[in-house]
N, C-alpha and C positions, 0 to 999 in steps of 0.2 A: 504493500499498497504506500504510494507516495502523498507526500503531505509536505507543503509548503508553507511558510512564514513571511510575511512580509507587514512593513511596518505601515501603520495608518494615523499617523499622527501621535500623539505625545499620551502615553499609557492606552495606544490602541495596537491592535494587531491583530491584521485577519488572516486567520487559521485555514488554509484550503485543504480538504481532505479526498481521498477516493476511496469508493468503496464498487469493492466489483462485481461481476453477475454471479459470482461463484457464493458472494456471503450474501447478495440482497437475496438469491434463490432460500437459503437458511433462515434469513428474517423474513422471508414472504410464512414461512410454516410458521413459525413465532407469533405472526400479525393474523392470520388465518386463523388460527387455536384464540387470538383473545377476540377478537370480531366475533365468532362463532359464540363466545358467551355468553351474548345475549340475542342474537337469532334464533329463533323455531326453523331449524331445519328437521324436516320428517324424517326418521329413523335414524339420528345423529342423536347422541348426548349432547348437551351445551360443549362449546369447546372440543370435539374429536370428530368433526366436519371436518371431510380433507379440502387441500388449499384447492384444487379445480373446482368443487362447489361453491366455495364462497367465494371464490372469482368472477366465477359466473353470476353471482348474484347481487355481488357489492362495484363489480365493476374490473378491469383491471387496471387502469390507472388510479384508482383509489385503493385496491390491497398495494399495488406498486409504492405507492405515497407514504402507505404507512407501514412497508415495509422498510424504508428511507427511514422513516422516523424512528425504528425498532432499530435499526442497525449504527444509525449516526452518533448515538449518544459512546457507545463503547470504540467507534473508532477515533471519536476525538478523545476522548479520557487518553489511548492511547498515543495520538498525537501531541496532545499538554505532556504528556511525561518524558516521551521523546526529547522535545524542545525546552524541557524544565522551564513550562510556564503556568503561571500559579493564576488562576482568575479571582478577580478580584467581585465578579457581579455573575450571573449568570451568562454565558455564552448566548448571543443573540444569532441565531440563523439569517444570514444575507440573502443567500442562492443559493440554486439548486440546479445542475443542466447537467445532460444527459452527456457522456463522453464516450468512446469506444471502447468496451468491454464492462461499462459500470456506470456510476454518477460521477460526478463532483461536487461537492457541498463547501459552500465557502461562510466562515463562521467569522463572527468578530468578538475578539474578546477583550475585556481591559483590565486592566494590568493596576494593582496597588501604585500610587505615585509615592514616590521616594523625594526626599530632601538630598541633593546632589551636594550641599555644605550649609553647616549647621550656621544660624542666625548669630553674630557677635553678641554675647549676652553681658560682657565688660562694661560697667559703666552705670548700669541698669541697678534703678531703686524705685521702691514699694513703700508709700507712706500707709500705717498702719496706728493704732489706736487704741492705747490700753489705760482703760479709766482706772485710777487707784480706787481702792477698796474704801469704801467712806463707813461712816458712824455709823449710820441709817441701814447700810446692810447687812451688817454683822449684827443689830438690831434685829429684822425681818427675821433673820436665821435665827436666831432665839426664839424670837416668836414663836417661829411655827414650828419650834423642840415646846415651847411650851404648850403651844394647843396639841399636840401630839399625846402628852400625859395631861393635859384637862381633864378636870369632873363637870359634870353636868348636877345644876343645881335648880330648883324652881323658882319661877318669877312668877310674881301677880303685875303681867304688864302686857301687851298686844305683842307678838312675834317679829321679828323682823330677820332681815340674811342675817344667817351665822346662826340663827338662833334652831333652836328643836322643839319640834312639838308632837306630842304622843297623840294618835287618830286614830277614830276607825273611819273607814270608809267604804261606799259600795258604788255600783257602774248600775246603770239600769239601759234599756234601750226602747224604746215606744213603750216606756211605764214598765217593762219586766223586766225582771231581775238580770243582770249575766253570771252564767252560771260560773264561777270562780274568780269573780270578780270584785270579792268580799277581804278586807282585811280588819282585823282589831286588833288595838294596842300595838299600834306600828308607829317606831321613832323616826322620824323624819326631817333633814334639814333643809331649811327654809334658804330658796334661793342655788341647792345643790344641782338640780336638773338632773337628777336619778331618777326617777320615777314617771309618772305620767304626764304629759303634756295638760300646762296648764293649772299644775299641782301649786309650782312655787307663786303662780300669780294670785289665785287664790288665796293662799296662805300668809300672803304678808298681812300684817295687821290684825290678826286673826288673836282673839285671847280665849282662856279656859272656858269652854260652855257653848262656844259658835257653833253657826252651822253653816257652811260654806256648800255651795252647789258651781258647778262649772261646766261646760262643756271639755270632753276628750279625746282622745282617739287612743282604743286600745290597741300595744305593739302585735305584732305576729307572735310572740311567745304566745299568746291569748291562743293560738290553734285558730279553728273556726267561729272564736266569739273576737277576733277582731276586727277592730274598726270604729266607726264613730260611736260616743256613749254618753249618758249624762250622769256625772260623777255628784257624788255628795259626802258630805268630811265632817264629822262630828272632832273640834278639837277638844281635848279632855284635858290637855295642860300643856306649858308652854315651858321649858330648859331652856336655859343661856352654861355658855361655856364658863367655868371659873377656873383661870392661870393658876397653874402655881407661882409664888413668889420665887425670884432668883436667887440663891444663894449658894456659899460652898456645899452646904449640908447638902441641898435639893441636886445640884452639879453632880456631885461625887454618888448620889445614888443610883442615878439615871444615863450618866456618861461614863467614860476613860478617864474622863479629868476628875483633878480633885477640888479644883475651885472652879471661880467662874470666870477669874481671869486668864488661868489654861483654855478654859472653854474660848471665848473671845479671839486667843490668841491663833487659837487652832483655825476659828473660823476663817480669820482674817487671813492665814497664810494659806486654804482652799480657795476660797474664792481668788485670791491674789493670782493660783493655777492655772482657774479656771476659765480668766480676764486673759493669762497668756495664751491657753488653748484656744481660746475663741481669735484673737491677733493672729496666731499659728495658721487656723483657718482662713480668716480675711487674706494674711500675706500670701499663703499657699493661691486661692483663688485667683486674686488681683495679679499676680509674677507672673501665672501662667495666662492668664487671660495678654495681660500687655505682651508676652511675648509670641502667644499664637496668633493675636490678630497683627503683629508687622511683618510675619511670615506671606509674601509674596509668590505665590505657589496658582497654580491653574490645575483644577478640582476636571478630575473628567466627569461628566452629568451624567455617565450612567452611575457613578460612584455615588454622585450628592443624591439622586435618586434613590434607589437602592437602601439611600442609611434614610431619606426622608419617609419612605415605602414601611421601613421597620418600623420607626416612630410611630407612623399612625396605627399600626399593627399594636403595638403596646401600650398605646392611650386608650385606642377602642376596648383592646381587653379589660383595661383598668374600670373604666366608664361601665362596663357592661356589668361588672361585677357590683358596681355601684349601682346600677341600675337608672344609668343616664345614656341617653345618645346623644350623638356628635353636635345635632343640632340646640338642644339644650346646654352642652358645654358651651358651646361658641357664646352662646346667650348671657350665659353665667360668669362667661370670662369676658364680656365685650367685646369681642372678636367678632367681622366679618370674615367670610370664607377666605378672601385674597392676605388679610392680614394675619392668619393664621396659616395659611399655606409658605407667604415671606416671612414670619417666624419661626416656621421648620425648615426651611430654607436657610437661614442664619442659624440654626442652634447644628442643625447638619451639617455645614459646609466646618463651625467650630470643630465639631465631635470628629472629622477627617481629619484637620490639619491638625490638632493633638495628637494624634496617631502617627500621622506623619513625624512631627517631631520626636513623640517617644522612639520611635522605632527608628530613627535618626542618632537619638543618642545612644543605644544601644548597640548600636552598630558600631559608630565611630569610637565608642570607649569600651567597646568591648566587655559588654558586662556577662557577666554569665551567673549561674546560682548552682550551688550542689545540693548535695544531700542533705546535709547539716540545714542548708536553709528550708527547704521545706517541712523537716522534723522540726525546727524553730515554729513555722508557720503555726503548723499541724497541734503544735503544743498550746498555742494560743487560742485556736480555734476549740481544744479539747478543753479549756480551761471553762471557757465561757460557756459550753456546753454541758459542761458536767461530765463529762466524758472520760475514757483512758483514750489514749492516744493512739493506742491500738486499733481502737475501734474506731476510731476517727478514719486513718486510714484506711482501715478493711472500706469504709463505707468509700469514699473520695476515689480510693479504684476501682472499686464496682460500677460508680457511675458516672468515670471517666472526670471526676471536677482536679486531677492531681495537675494538670496538663491547664486547666484553666489557673489555677493558684499559682502555678510557677510564674504564668505569664504575670500576675499580677503582681507578684513580686517582682518580674523584674522590671513593669511599669511604675512601680514605687522608688527602685532604686533611680529610670531614669528620672523620674522627678526631682529626684532629690540632688542629682546632678544639678540638674538646671537651680534649681533655690539656692544651692550654695554658692552662684555665680550672682546672686541677686541679693542686695542689702535691704533691710527694714530699717524706715529713719521713723522717725515721729515728723511733724506738722512744721517742725523748724528746722529737719532736716540735720537730726541728731538721729545716731544711731539707735536702735531699737534693740536690747536683749529678749530674745523668744526661746530660752534653755530654760528648763525646767530642773529641780535639784534630782530628780530621779530619769531624766531628760525622757519622760516617759507621756508620749501625745495619745495613750487612749483614757479616754476623759473617766473610765470608770476607774482606772487606777488613780485617780488623783482628789478624791474628794473624800472625805470622812464619813463616819455614819451622820454626822450635825447635819452636812450641806445634803448630803443624799435624803433625809430623810423624807417620809412620806408626807405631802403637802396637802392630801384632802383632809385631813383631819375631821372624817365625817361619820368616826365610829369611837368615840372617845373610852380609855380604861373606864370598866366598871359597870358599861352602859352594853347590853347586844343588842345588835339592830338587822331587825325581821325583813 
């Protein structure tokens, strides 16, 4: 089989492959079998009719066309392997023509673009902002801790947001009680929006003994009873949080610290590290955006369109899971169709340029990873998933994710090479230090239990929420 490869523009190749009549004859048998799967041919089971009978029914030209479609993928794959061509998108058939002894197919192949030379990164800087930790932030974290350990006490006043009410409630529809839509002695936090729609609004300002009514919607968890309903609520009591006083004795009883001063110092350190982490993310995003936007490269339209299609597919899948169609999405985001397409194109081009830049750094810096790098990465994954490293490795090998993990490690290293050449500065042009004591970029590894405490505060100790 003869193959000819010719340049067809930047990152484009025309691959001409020949398919012999012998190969077409073999392909006809496979094509006839597939066609007869959906045909009712008297005396033959689906897929078992002879080639001659199928050809008579569909026509010689139609069967020959199907045979070419059957034979071409294998012939093209062999040709691409022979010439070490790796397509970036699905190859596109341009033309098929008859030749002596068979047919000749011309296929356009788009290659991944590469940077001949990396951009000059010297002298680049990115302004980042690290807000100093203030007393109000520290007080806020202390108050979160106090809320977590608050007790509830009865109060003789109308309930307000953040208060708790003890209620009985029942739902009706068309004057008839809704099955399984009744609750007694339910402790509910006003303003938490954690139960039925309309409940927070009707309970605001309610006092013990009040009866409130409102329209609501029972969620899908009510099964066949889900849908619009009328809600009646009896308020049996109002409770407010009683926050503990902050002193050394209380601090030592609920935290790892002995004194209030130690607690506040630890909170200040944690918040400072979180601020640095935020600045790191800001620096990383802005530095990469700056370098990528300065790249002057011509992207093949086929690759841009393929990236756009992939993004639309992923977005549509996410929206479908949320019960939103594309027209509603455009309305919610305030975009018309053209604005959406334009934004999609910009995002696709940026992603492709980023890949080109990263691939160029990996190539020029000769970045590689070893087995130890994979082991370290799997250890991090194992700790996060509370699994043994061997179990993580087994799962990743079975699912083929090891290659993806290796690519992620290489990508991160390439980005680190780029970022090492860009300087972080403040608004006055002074160098900003983005290092941490443990140089740990994992958010979860820098915060103590104090700053990572549950913010909800909706289930105070000593009170059981139903």
